[in-house]
N, C-alpha and C positions, 0 to 999 in steps of 0.2 A: 814229823810233827804228829803228835797224838791227837786223836779225835776228841772233841769236847763232849763230855758226858753230862747228862741233865743235872747232877748234883755238884758239878765241878765249879768251885768258887775261886780257883787260882788266879783268874784274870779279872775278877770283879773288883770294882773300886767302891769302897765303903764310904758313905757320907754320914756326918753327924746330923742330928736333928736341926741344928742351926744352919748347916750348909744346905740341907734340903729346903728349909724355909726360905733361905735367901734365893735359891735357884727357882723356887716356885712363886716367889714374891708374896708369901703369906706369913702369918705369925708362927712361932714355934708351937704355940698351943694348938693351932690348926693341924700341924703335922702330928703332934701327939695324939689328937683325936682320930686322925686317919689310921695311925698305927694301932691304937687300942681297939678301934672298931674292926680291924682286920682288912680294911680297904688298901692299906699300904704295908706290904710285908717288911718285917724288920727283924734284926738279930739283937738279942739283949747281951750286952757285954758289961758285966758288973751291974752297976746301977743305971747305965746309959744304954741307948739304942743306936744301932747303925743300920742304915738302909743302903742297899746297893744302888748304884747309879742307873743300872738297867731297870730296876723296879720302879724308880722315879719316872724314868722315860716312858715305861709301859703304862703306868698310871695316868700320866699326862696324855699319852696317845689315846687311851680308852676314854678319856674325859671330854674330848672334843665333840662338839655337836654343831649341826648346821642350824642357823637361825634364819627365820623368814621363809 
């Protein structure tokens, strides 16, 4: 089994903006804002964007905060 290199996307699962919005329970416009601001990395495919599932999970992990 080959070692995974930093740029290796062979095992990445790509999600559409609508799928990301559904997973995060936000609107598609919110996801577009995150992509355009650079907070959520995305790949442009034609006129649409794809976001890796790993990037969504990393964004959510970094967004947690403790209240109180």
